[in-house]
N, C-alpha and C positions, 0 to 999 in steps of 0.2 A: 451864673448859678445853674441855669438850665443846661449849658454846655458841659459843666462839671458833672451833672447828674447823668448825662448821656455817656460821657467817658467812663464814669464809674460802672454804669450798667453794662456797657460793652466789655469792660475789663472783667466783670464778674462772670459773664457768660462765655467770653472768648478764651480767657487764659486758662480756666480749668479744662476746657475742651482741648486746648493745645497741649496741656500737660497730660491728659489722658491719651492723646494721639501718640505722644512720645514715650509712653510707658514701655518698659522692657517686656518682650514676650516671654512667657514661661514655656517650659518644655512641651506641654500639651498643645499650645498654640502652634509651636514649630512643627509638631508631629501632625496635627490636623491639616495644616497648610501643605506639608509634604505629601500627605496621602492624596490630596486633591491634584497635586501637580506631577506626581511620579509617572513617568512615561510607561514603564513596564506594567504598572498597575492599570493604567488607563487602557493600554493595548490589550491586556488580558480580559478586562471587563468588556471591551468592545468585541473581542473574539468570542466571548461566552454568549453574546447576543445571537450568534448563529445557532447555538443549541436551543435557545428560547424559540427561535423561528421554526426549528425542526419540531419542537414540541407542539406549537400552535398548528403546524401543518398536519400533524397526525390527528389532532383533535378535530380538524375540519374535514377529514377524509370521508366521513359519513354524511356530510352535507350534500344535498342534491345539486346536480349541475344542469344547466340549461344552455343549449347551444342552438343558435339560429343560423341557417344557411339558405342560400338561394342563388338562382342563376337565370339569366334571360339571354336569348339569342335567336338566330335564324336557324330553322330546321328544314332539312331537305334529305329525305330518305326514300329508298326504293326497295320494295319487297318483291321478290321473284317467286312465282308459283308455277311449278311443273306438275301437271295432272298425271296421275298414273293410268294405266290401262284398266278399264272396267268391262269385264266380259261376263254378262249374265244371260248367255244364250239360252234360249232363242229370243229372249225378251229385249235385252240391252247389250249392245256391243260398242263400247267407246274406246277407240284406240288411244295409246299413250300420246300425250302432248296435245290432245284435242282442245283442252281448255287452258293451255299455257297463258299466263298473263303477268304483267308487271304493274304493281301498284305504287304510285308515287305520292308522297305526302310532303308538302312544302308550306312554309309560313313561319310565323314567329311563335316561340314557346317561352313559357315562364314557369319556374318550379321554385317553391319555397318549402322549407322543412324546419321543424322545431323538434329537437331531441332533448329529452329529460332523462337523467340517469341518477341512481342513488345506490351506493353500496350497502347491502343489507348484512352481509357476513363475509369476512375476509379470511375465514379459516383460522382465526386466532392470531394472524400475523400482526395486525395493527396493535392488538392488546400487548403483545410481547415487545413490539418496537417502542410503544409508549413507555413501558417500564425500563427498557434499555436506555432511552433518552433521559428519563428521570434519574437513573443511576449515574449517567454521564454528567448530568447537571450537578449532582451532589459532589462528584469528583472535582469538577471545575471550581465549585464554590470553596472546597477545602483547599485547593491549591492557591486560592486567593489569600488564605491565611498565611501561607508560606511567603508569598510576595509582600504582604503587609509586615510580617516579621522582619523581612530584609530591609524595608523602609525604616522600621523602628531602629534596627541595628545601625543603619547608615546615619540617621539623624543623631542617635546616641553617641556614635563615635565622633562626629563633628562637634557636637555639643561638649563632650568631655575633653576633646582636644582644645576647644576654646577655654575651658576651665583650666586645663593644664598650662596653656599660655598665660592665662590670667594669674595663676599661682606663681608661675615662673617669673613674671614681671614683679610680683610682690617680693620674691626672693632677691631679685636683682636690685630693687629699690632699697631693701634692707641692707644689702651689701654696700650699696652706694652711700647710704647714711653712715655706716660704720667706717668706710674708707674716708669719708669727709672728716669724721672726728679724728681718725688716726692721722690724716693729712695735717691737721692742725697741730697734733702732737709732734709729728715729724718736722714741721716748720720750726717749732720751738727747739727741738733737739738739734736741728741743723744750726740754729742760731747760737746754741750753747756749745757747739762742736762735739756733741755726743754721737752724731752719725755723720757719715760721709755724704757728699753730694750724690754719689752713686746710689747709696741706699735711699736717699730722698727721691731720686728719679724713678726708683722701682715702685714707689707709691703712686707717682703720677702715671706710670705705665699701667698699673693695675686699674686706675680710674679710667684710662682710655680704653682698656680692654672691656671694662664693664659697659662703657658707653656704646661700644661696638655691638656688644651682646644685646643691649636694649634695642638698637636699630634692627638687629636680626630678628628679635622676637616680635617687634612691631610689624615687620614684613610678614612673618608667619601668621600673625593675628589678622592682618588684612586679607591674606589668602583664605583663611578659614571663614571670615565674614563673607567673602565672595562666594565661597562654596555653599554656605548656609542660605545666602540670598538666592542662588540658583535652585537649591532644593526646595525652598519654602516660598519664595517670592516676597518675603518680608524685607522692607527697606533696611539698608545698612545703618541708617541713623538709629533705628530702634534696636537693631542687633548689637550695636556698640554699647548699649545700655545694660546688656546682660553681664552679670557678675557671678558666674557659677562657681561653686566650690566642690572640689572632689572629696568624696568620702567612700570608704570601702563598702562592698556589698556583702551582706550576711545572708547566706542561703541555707535553708533547711534541706533535708533529704528530699529528693524528687518524689512527688506523689504519683506521677505517671511513669509509664515505660515508653520505650521507643515505638511501641505499637500505636501510640497516640500521635506520632509524627504525621504531618500533613501528607508526606509522600506515601506512607503506608496506608493511611485511610483512603487516600485518593485511588491507590491501586486496588484496594479491596472493592470499592464501588465500581472501578473499571472492570474487575473480574465479574462482578454481579451483572454489569451491563453486557458483558460477553456471553454469560449464561442465557440471558433473555434473547440475545441476538441469535444464538444457536437454536433456541426454541422457535424463534420467528422464521428462520430459514427452513426449519423442519416442516413447516406447514405447507410446503409446495405441493404435497400430495392431497391436501384437503380441498374439496370443491369450494369455489367462491360464488356467492349468490348476489345478484344485482337486480334492482327494479328498473324497468325501462318503459318509456312512453314516447311516442312520436306522433306528430301531426303534419300532414302533407297538404300542399296546394299545387295542382297541376293545371295549367291553362294553355290553350292554343288560340292564336289570334291571327285573322286575315289569312286563313289557311285554304289550301286547295288540295283535294284528294282526287286523283284520277288514275285510270287504268289504261294500259296500252292496247288491250283487246276488249271485246264485248264481255260485259258481265251478264248481260241478258242475251241468250243465243238467238240467232236469226231464225225466222220461220219462212222459208222460201215459198211454201204453198200459199201462205197468206200475204206474201210480198213484204214481210217484215224483216228489215236488215239487221235487227239486233241493236244493242245500245251499250256504249262504254260508260264507265263511271267517271263523272266529272262533277264533284261536289265542292262547293265553296261555302262552308258554314261561317257565320260571323265570328263566333267564338265557342270554344268548348272548354269547360273547366270542371275539375273534380275537387270539391272542398266541402267538408273536411274529410280527409282520409286518415283515420286514427288507428294506431296500434298501441297496445299496452299489455304488459305482462311481466313475468319474472324470468330471468335467464340465469344460467349457471355456467361456470367454466371449470372443467376438471382436467388437469394436466396429468394424464395417466402415465405418459412417458415424455419427459422434456429433454431427452438427450443428456441426462445426468447433470443438467445445469443446477437444479436445486440441491442435489447431493454435493456438488462441488462448492456451492455457496455455504452449505452447512459445515463442510470440512475447513473452509477458509476461516469461518467464525471460530471453530475449535482451535485452530492454530493461533489465532489472535488471542484467545484466552490463555493458551499455553505460554505465549510470549509474556503476557502480563504476570502470570504466576512466577515465571523465572525472574522477571524484574523485581517482584516483591521479595523473593528469596534472597536475591543479591543485595537489595536495599536493606534488609534486616541485618545481614552480616556487616555491611559498611556502617550502618547507624549504631550497631552495638559497639563496634570499635571506636566510632566517633564519640559516643557517650563516655566510654572509659578514658579516652584521650582528653576530653574536655574536663572531666572530673579531676584528672591528674594535673592538668594545667591550672585549674582553679585552686587546688590545694597548694601547689607550688607558689602561685602568685600571692595567695593569702600569707604563706610563710615568709615571702619576700618582704611584705609590708612590715612585719615584726622585725625582720633583720634590718631593713633600711631605717626604721624608726630608731633602733638602737645605734646604728652608725651615725645618724643625725645627732643624737644626744651626745655621743662621744666627740663628734666634730665640734659641736657647740661648746662643750667644756674645754676642748683643746684651744679654741679661739679665745675664750675668756682668759685662759692662762697665758696665751701668746700675747694678748693685748697688755696684760699686766707686766710681763717681762719686757715688752717693747717700751712701755711707758716709763719704766725704771731703768732703761738702758741695759737690760740684761740679755737682750737678743737683737738680732738684726731685722731689718724690714722684710727680708726674704722669708724669714720664718713666719712673720705675721701674715704676709701675703699667701704663703702656702697654707696656713691655717684657715685664712679667709676663703681661699679656693676650695679647700676640703669641705668646709661647711656649705658653701654654695652648691658644690657637686652633690653632697649628701642630701640636701634639701630637695634638689631637683630629682635625684634618684628616688627619693621617697614619694614625691608626687607622681613620678613615672610608674612606680610600683603600684600605687593606687589605681592609676589609669589602666595598667595592664590587668589588674585584678578585676576591675569592672568589665573589661572586654571578655575576660575568661568567664566571668559570671553570666554575661549575656549569652555566650555560646553554650554554656552549661544548661541554662534555662531553655534555650532553643533545641537542645538535644532531645528533650522530651515534650516539646511544644508547650512549654509553661512560661513563656516570656511574659513577665509582669512588670510594667514600667513603674508601678507604685513602689517596688522594692529598690528602684534606682533613683527616682526623683519624687519630690513632693508635688503631688497632683491635687489641686484644689477641688 
């Protein structure tokens, strides 16, 4: 009894979980999974991070910087002094070179330095560069919309192709059922001598042809499942559970114009960024102001300072021979030696470097304006073309629906005539093939109309998947 309760409890919790795990994914799940996995989208998002880094770099440019430096080593230097002639006759007359001397300093030295700097005013260049980066970031974010629309279009196409294959299989199954029924009729007719063995073989050939088509469509379905697996990462076991149905798309008149296309809006922000870039480059003639502070430490250790000649002259009358300098201090250091203040840099003439940078920015803006003008022309033609394609595709659905209805009526009539021996099997098979082709063409017409509808919505950046699929 206890074991039965354990089995029941395990079944209660485990089997529903297995059922949930194997539920068919809806279109939104397919799309969300594809958005995460799409290589182009991930690459673009990663590339946009560089713009974010530029933005942070400009924000930090006014932060103070602190730099420490130092050096230690052996010092050996000699200073040569050549005394000039001093003639203050009749009181003093010292000939040139009378007090020539060499002073030598040797020992170990150490120097340490700390520099602090902070930009106070950039002439407005940083402000304009910040705005240029902000416009560039907006442009990149808008282009992400275009890439996301491309992902939607790719998933939608694969999903609708799967629906087309699914509907085609239904058409083939219905044809198989009808042929099985007609095969039984043909068997009886052959037994009564109402049809020839040749006519009977035609029914068998039609069945074999249908079987071959079923194999072909199963292969196409497997290929589509593989494609969806690559795009979404969802297992094929769950993808096989999808049973989509194709239905026409009904679109109202576009609410937006081509000016709302991602390409146009991105170019507009690019042009704005170019304007700020021009203003930033124009600040080359404005002085830049910087706050600076430094602290030094200078030390001499184990040093010896000596001269080659007397620094105290000899006094012969007193028998004094004079004295050279020979001093060995233990250490000499200067700390702290501090300097602080405000400095500025004014490039009055920079060899036209700033002027050239400004002209380069102007040319960049002109290029973007030309690209926008060209894009407007192409997108206007693209909108008209997509509208025409959608109208034609919608009309084709009506036409193919009518052809399907006629083919269905023709098959009903052919079946009656064949049943009563009024027609041959070839006429029945032709009618069956006509209905099969008409139904497949009808499904293809819906598929093509949905593709045209997506492209029409994309023409004005109004792609709305809720008009295509039931989104919970």
